[in-house]
C-alpha positions in Angstrom: 0.0 0.0 0.0 1.3 3.4 -0.9 -0.1 6.5 0.9 -1.4 9.5 -0.9 1.2 11.3 -3.0 3.2 14.1 -1.3 2.8 17.3 -3.3 4.1 20.0 -1.1 7.0 20.6 1.3 4.4 20.7 4.1 3.2 17.2 3.1 6.8 16.0 3.2 7.4 17.5 6.6 4.2 16.0 7.9 5.1 12.5 6.6 8.0 12.3 9.1 10.3 10.9 6.3 14.0 11.3 7.1 13.6 12.3 10.7 14.7 12.3 13.4 18.4 13.0 13.2 20.7 11.2 12.3 18.5 9.7 9.4 19.6 10.6 5.9 16.3 10.5 3.8 15.8 14.3 3.5 19.4 14.8 2.3 19.0 11.9 0.0 15.8 13.3 -1.5 17.2 16.7 -1.9 20.3 15.4 -3.7 18.1 13.2 -6.0 15.7 16.0 -6.9 18.6 18.4 -7.7 21.1 16.1 -9.2 19.3 13.2 -10.8 15.9 14.5 -12.1 15.5 16.8 -15.1 11.8 16.2 -15.7 9.1 13.9 -14.4 6.5 12.8 -16.8 3.0 12.2 -15.4 1.7 9.5 -17.7 1.4 5.7 -17.7 2.2 3.5 -20.6 2.7 -0.3 -21.0 6.4 -0.7 -21.6 9.2 -2.2 -19.7 9.7 -0.5 -16.3 12.5 -1.2 -13.9 12.6 -0.3 -10.2 15.7 1.0 -8.5 16.4 1.5 -4.9 18.7 4.3 -3.8 20.0 5.2 -0.3 21.6 2.2 1.4 24.7 3.7 3.1 26.4 0.5 4.1 29.7 0.6 2.0 30.3 -3.1 2.8 27.1 -4.4 1.2 26.6 -1.5 -1.2 30.0 -0.1 -2.3 28.3 2.3 -4.7 27.1 4.2 -1.6 30.5 5.9 -1.4 29.5 7.8 -4.6 26.6 9.6 -2.8 27.5 13.2 -1.8 29.2 13.5 1.6 26.2 15.5 3.0 24.0 12.4 2.5 26.5 10.1 4.2 27.9 12.4 6.9 25.8 11.1 9.8 26.1 7.4 9.1 28.7 5.3 10.9 28.5 1.7 10.2 30.4 0.7 13.3 28.0 2.6 15.6 24.7 2.7 13.7 21.7 1.9 15.8 19.4 0.9 12.9 17.7 4.2 12.4 20.4 6.0 10.5 20.2 3.8 7.4 16.5 3.1 7.0 15.5 5.7 4.4 15.2 4.9 0.7 14.1 6.3 -2.6 12.5 3.9 -5.1 12.5 5.0 -8.7 10.2 3.5 -11.4 12.2 3.9 -14.6 11.0 3.5 -18.2 13.9 1.6 -19.6 13.3 2.1 -23.4 12.7 5.8 -23.1 15.0 6.5 -20.1 12.3 8.4 -18.3 11.5 8.3 -14.6 8.0 7.4 -14.2 7.4 7.6 -10.4 9.4 8.4 -7.4 8.7 7.0 -3.9 10.2 7.6 -0.5 10.0 4.8 2.1 11.8 3.2 5.0 12.6 -0.2 6.2 9.9 -1.9 8.3 11.3 -2.3 11.8 10.7 -6.0 12.2 12.0 -7.6 9.0 15.2 -6.2 7.5 15.0 -5.7 3.8 11.3 -5.1 3.7 9.7 -1.7 3.3 7.1 -0.3 5.6 3.8 0.1 3.4 2.4 2.7 5.8 5.6 4.8 5.5 5.8 4.7 1.7 4.8 7.8 -0.2 4.8 8.7 -3.8 6.6 12.0 -4.6 4.7 14.2 -7.0 6.3 16.1 -9.9 5.3 19.3 -8.1 7.2 18.4 -5.0 10.3 17.5 -7.1 9.9 21.0 -8.6 9.7 22.6 -5.2 12.9 20.9 -4.1 14.6 22.2 -7.3 13.7 25.8 -6.6 16.7 28.1 -6.8 15.4 29.8 -3.7 15.6 26.6 -1.6 19.1 25.6 -0.5 19.8 22.4 1.4 20.2 24.0 4.8 16.8 25.9 4.5 15.1 22.8 3.3 16.4 20.7 6.3 15.3 23.5 8.7 11.8 23.7 7.1 11.5 19.9 7.5 12.4 20.2 11.2 15.6 18.1 10.8 17.8 20.6 12.5 15.4 20.9 15.3 15.7 17.2 16.1 19.4 17.3 15.7 19.8 20.3 18.0 17.3 19.2 20.7 20.4 18.3 22.8 21.2 22.0 22.7 17.7 23.0 23.7 17.0 24.9 20.4 13.4 25.6 19.2 12.6 26.5 15.6 9.2 28.3 15.2 7.3 28.2 11.9 4.4 30.1 10.6 2.3 29.0 7.6 1.5 31.6 5.0 -0.4 30.9 1.8 1.8 28.5 -0.2 4.8 29.3 1.8 6.5 28.3 5.1 8.6 30.9 6.7 11.0 30.4 9.7 10.3 33.5 11.8 12.7 32.9 14.8 15.2 30.7 16.4 15.0 30.7 20.2 17.6 29.2 22.5 16.5 28.1 26.0 
């Protein structure tokens, strides 16, 4: 079962994907949207489609993970991982003959069975959300802050980030330190 598509940054934030720190899914999604996707087509046809999984950070079982940008890998330490910092994945439905990405999903491993994805934590990413992630006005730090990622990472420092919703826009209005 796949949940309703995520179409806005607010939908993504509300999904809880890639959080809490030190998970890597938000960095992975930001990298994917800005480095791998030129255009998403929103149509279905009957041709050969392949599915690819991206995001396993374990270099021993997935040596290609060392090719991911350092900001995606920076909080993962195989020796000291506790299971939560390598659970996020992107699944891509790819039209082989036309070399077109058909659909993008975010998901996480189900807690009980390693290698299986949690159906209730799987979301399709809409073309509109990919476009929002590609905005020249949205850098990685701002994106992570809007998603609440830095707030969970800094809870040990007693930081609180306060957001306000404005029409079609989220704006950080202050950072308070206790």
